[in-house]
C-alpha positions in Angstrom: -47.3 -25.6 -80.5 -46.0 -28.3 -82.6 -44.4 -29.1 -86.0 -45.2 -31.4 -88.8 -42.9 -31.7 -91.7 -43.1 -34.9 -93.8 -45.1 -38.0 -94.6 -43.9 -41.2 -96.1 -46.1 -44.0 -97.4 -44.9 -47.6 -97.3 -46.0 -48.1 -101.0 -44.9 -44.6 -102.1 -42.0 -42.2 -101.3 -41.0 -38.8 -100.3 -42.4 -35.8 -102.1 -39.9 -33.0 -102.2 -42.3 -30.2 -102.9 -44.7 -31.0 -100.1 -45.9 -33.7 -97.7 -47.3 -37.0 -99.0 -50.8 -37.5 -97.6 -50.9 -41.0 -96.0 -53.1 -40.3 -93.0 -53.9 -37.6 -90.6 -54.3 -36.9 -86.9 -57.0 -38.0 -84.5 -60.2 -35.9 -84.5 -60.4 -34.4 -81.0 -63.5 -34.9 -79.0 -65.2 -31.8 -77.6 -64.3 -31.2 -74.0 -67.2 -30.8 -71.6 -66.6 -28.8 -68.5 -67.3 -30.5 -65.1 -70.2 -29.6 -62.8 -69.9 -26.7 -60.3 -69.7 -27.9 -56.7 -72.0 -26.0 -54.3 -72.6 -23.0 -56.6 -72.2 -19.6 -55.0 -69.9 -20.8 -52.2 -67.5 -18.1 -51.2 -63.8 -18.5 -52.0 -62.7 -15.8 -49.5 -62.2 -18.3 -46.7 -59.7 -20.3 -48.7 -55.9 -19.8 -48.6 -54.8 -17.2 -51.2 -51.3 -18.4 -51.9 -51.4 -22.0 -53.2 -49.9 -24.6 -55.5 -51.8 -25.8 -58.5 -51.2 -28.1 -61.4 -52.1 -26.9 -64.9 -52.9 -29.2 -67.9 -53.5 -27.9 -71.4 -54.8 -29.6 -74.5 -54.3 -27.4 -77.6 -55.7 -28.5 -80.9 -54.4 -27.2 -84.2 -55.0 -27.9 -87.9 -52.4 -29.1 -90.5 -53.3 -28.7 -94.1 -53.0 -31.6 -96.5 -50.8 -30.2 -99.3 -52.3 -32.5 -101.9 -55.9 -31.8 -101.0 -56.5 -28.1 -100.6 -58.7 -27.1 -97.8 -58.4 -30.5 -96.2 -56.9 -30.6 -92.7 -55.8 -33.0 -90.0 -55.9 -32.3 -86.3 -52.8 -32.1 -84.1 -53.2 -32.0 -80.3 -50.4 -30.8 -78.0 -50.5 -31.5 -74.3 -48.7 -29.4 -71.7 -48.3 -29.8 -68.0 -47.1 -27.1 -65.5 -46.6 -26.6 -61.8 -48.1 -23.3 -60.8 -47.5 -20.9 -57.9 -50.9 -19.2 -57.6 -52.0 -16.1 -55.7 -55.6 -14.8 -55.4 -56.6 -11.4 -54.1 -60.4 -11.2 -54.1 -61.3 -11.6 -57.7 -57.8 -11.0 -59.1 -55.5 -14.0 -59.7 -51.8 -14.0 -60.5 -49.6 -17.0 -61.1 -46.2 -18.1 -62.4 -45.6 -21.4 -64.2 -42.9 -24.1 -64.4 -43.3 -26.1 -67.6 -42.9 -29.8 -66.9 -43.6 -31.6 -70.2 -45.0 -31.3 -73.7 -46.4 -34.2 -75.7 -48.1 -34.2 -79.1 -50.1 -36.7 -81.1 -48.8 -38.3 -84.3 -49.8 -36.6 -87.5 -48.9 -38.0 -90.9 -46.5 -40.6 -89.5 -44.5 -38.0 -87.5 -44.2 -37.2 -83.9 -42.3 -34.3 -82.2 -40.2 -34.5 -79.0 -39.2 -31.5 -76.9 -35.8 -31.7 -75.2 -35.4 -30.4 -71.7 -33.4 -27.5 -73.1 -36.5 -26.5 -75.1 -38.7 -26.8 -72.0 -36.3 -24.7 -70.0 -36.3 -22.0 -72.8 -40.0 -21.6 -73.0 -41.0 -18.1 -71.6 -42.5 -18.1 -68.1 -43.9 -14.5 -67.7 -46.3 -13.7 -64.8 -49.9 -14.5 -65.8 -53.1 -13.0 -64.6 -56.8 -13.7 -64.6 -60.0 -12.1 -63.3 -63.0 -13.8 -61.7 -66.5 -12.4 -62.1 -67.1 -13.0 -58.4 -65.1 -14.7 -55.6 -67.5 -17.7 -55.6 -67.8 -21.1 -57.1 -69.6 -20.9 -60.5 -67.8 -17.6 -61.3 -66.3 -17.1 -64.7 -62.5 -17.0 -65.1 -60.9 -15.0 -67.9 -57.4 -13.9 -68.9 -56.1 -11.1 -71.1 -54.4 -12.2 -74.3 -51.1 -13.9 -73.6 -48.2 -14.1 -76.1 -45.2 -16.4 -75.8 -42.3 -16.4 -78.3 -39.4 -18.8 -78.5 -36.6 -18.8 -81.0 -36.8 -15.0 -81.7 -36.2 -11.8 -79.8 -38.8 -9.4 -81.1 -39.3 -5.7 -80.2 -43.1 -6.2 -80.4 -43.7 -9.9 -79.6 -47.4 -9.8 -80.4 -47.0 -8.2 -83.9 -43.5 -8.4 -85.3 -43.1 -11.1 -87.9 -41.1 -14.2 -86.9 -37.8 -14.5 -88.7 -37.5 -16.9 -91.6 -33.7 -16.5 -92.2 -31.3 -18.0 -89.7 -29.1 -14.9 -90.2 -31.9 -12.5 -89.2 -30.7 -10.5 -86.2 -34.0 -11.2 -84.4 -33.2 -15.0 -84.3 -32.4 -16.1 -80.8 -30.7 -19.4 -79.8 -33.2 -19.7 -77.0 -32.1 -23.2 -75.8 -28.3 -22.4 -76.1 -27.5 -25.4 -78.3 -25.6 -23.5 -81.0 -28.4 -23.8 -83.5 -30.7 -20.9 -84.6 -34.0 -20.6 -82.8 -35.1 -23.5 -80.6 -34.6 -27.2 -81.4 -37.2 -29.9 -81.4 -36.7 -33.5 -82.5 -39.1 -34.9 -85.2 -39.3 -38.6 -85.7 -40.8 -40.2 -88.8 -41.9 -43.8 -88.8 -39.8 -44.6 -91.9 -37.1 -41.9 -92.1 -36.0 -41.8 -88.5 -35.4 -38.7 -86.3 -34.0 -35.3 -87.1 -33.5 -31.9 -85.5 -35.7 -29.0 -86.6 -34.8 -25.4 -85.7 -37.8 -23.2 -85.3 -39.2 -19.8 -84.1 -42.6 -20.0 -82.6 -45.3 -17.7 -81.3 -48.4 -18.7 -79.4 -51.2 -16.1 -78.8 -53.9 -17.4 -76.5 -56.6 -16.6 -73.9 -58.4 -18.7 -71.3 -62.2 -18.5 -70.6 -63.5 -20.9 -67.9 -65.5 -21.6 -64.8 -64.7 -22.0 -61.1 -65.9 -25.6 -60.4 -64.7 -25.6 -56.8 -62.2 -23.9 -54.6 -59.7 -26.4 -55.9 -60.5 -26.6 -59.6 -61.1 -24.4 -62.6 -61.8 -25.7 -66.1 -62.3 -23.8 -69.4 -61.5 -23.4 -73.0 -58.4 -22.0 -74.8 -58.6 -19.7 -77.9 -55.2 -20.3 -79.5 -53.5 -18.8 -82.5 -50.2 -20.6 -83.6 -47.4 -19.0 -85.6 -44.2 -20.8 -86.6 -41.2 -20.5 -89.0 -38.5 -23.0 -89.8 -34.9 -21.7 -89.5 -33.1 -24.8 -90.5 -32.9 -28.6 -90.0 -30.3 -31.2 -89.2 -31.5 -33.5 -91.9 -32.6 -32.9 -95.5 -36.1 -34.3 -95.3 -37.2 -31.7 -92.7 -36.5 -28.7 -95.0 -40.1 -28.6 -96.3 -42.8 -27.3 -94.0 -46.5 -27.0 -93.4 -47.5 -24.4 -90.8 -50.0 -25.1 -88.0 -53.3 -23.2 -88.2 -55.9 -22.4 -85.5 -58.6 -24.9 -84.7 -61.7 -22.7 -84.6 -63.7 -25.3 -82.6 -63.4 -23.8 -79.1 -64.2 -27.1 -77.3 -61.2 -28.9 -78.8 -58.7 -26.9 -76.7 -59.0 -26.7 -72.9 -57.3 -26.1 -69.6 -57.6 -27.5 -66.1 -56.2 -25.9 -63.0 -56.2 -28.3 -60.0 -54.9 -27.6 -56.5 -52.0 -29.8 -55.5 -50.0 -30.3 -52.4 -47.3 -27.8 -51.4 -43.9 -29.0 -52.4 -45.1 -31.0 -55.4 -42.7 -30.7 -58.3 -42.8 -31.7 -62.0 -41.7 -35.3 -61.3 -44.5 -35.9 -58.9 -47.1 -34.1 -60.9 -46.4 -36.0 -64.1 -46.4 -39.3 -62.2 -49.9 -38.7 -60.9 -51.4 -36.5 -63.7 -54.3 -38.8 -64.4 -55.3 -38.8 -60.8 -54.8 -35.0 -60.5 -56.6 -34.0 -63.8 -58.6 -37.0 -64.7 -57.7 -39.5 -67.5 -56.6 -37.8 -70.8 -59.0 -38.2 -73.7 -56.6 -39.0 -76.6 -59.3 -38.3 -79.1 
């Protein structure tokens, strides 16, 4: 989940009714799953209660307001430390969010303060294997995360658009409505943006080994702007789903007990493999 709000051309200027189109995001490469090690090998001899790292790459589309039906890709990366438990073919886990990073789109990047990371929901997750063997499929029910709003029906209620709406939640406790991210523009500097966000997503993947699961993410983003700390962030363009399944993926990789966010982030390329920035 990410935000994109303004573009500024060196030879042009700011457009108040939209975003000036000066260049888009990087086209994401398709992600190809790894090979299954020793297909059909039983997982039942492995320890059930383990630590994993989780890496996500989520691709979304941003519409160019001056070229209808023309879109740029935005990729958001997330890393988690996971407490994982498997009972036969049933898996349950909890997550600690370590970091979020996003690619530059239209000369803007978004940073996520620690207060935002701490406020992201961390509900119990679950998944089912087709069999307790390598090569089995891994699938989750639909998962819904909301930040910046307290909704009676998180999956279906509309996100608030008015900062005075009673469903607005100061999730990160900074005194501003919703949750705060920091948007930096190459020419205009940085400013705070106050948002409500919802992500609806499922995972579908394959057990490559007893220590690794890879798969694809179907992701539907929803976001509203509740205010901004600077005038040039008031205009908005909402993220849209990227329907190309292979642009968004997840990797679960077993890690050592006692590893924390700091150690996972320091070794993430070794744990998950080098990131493809495309």
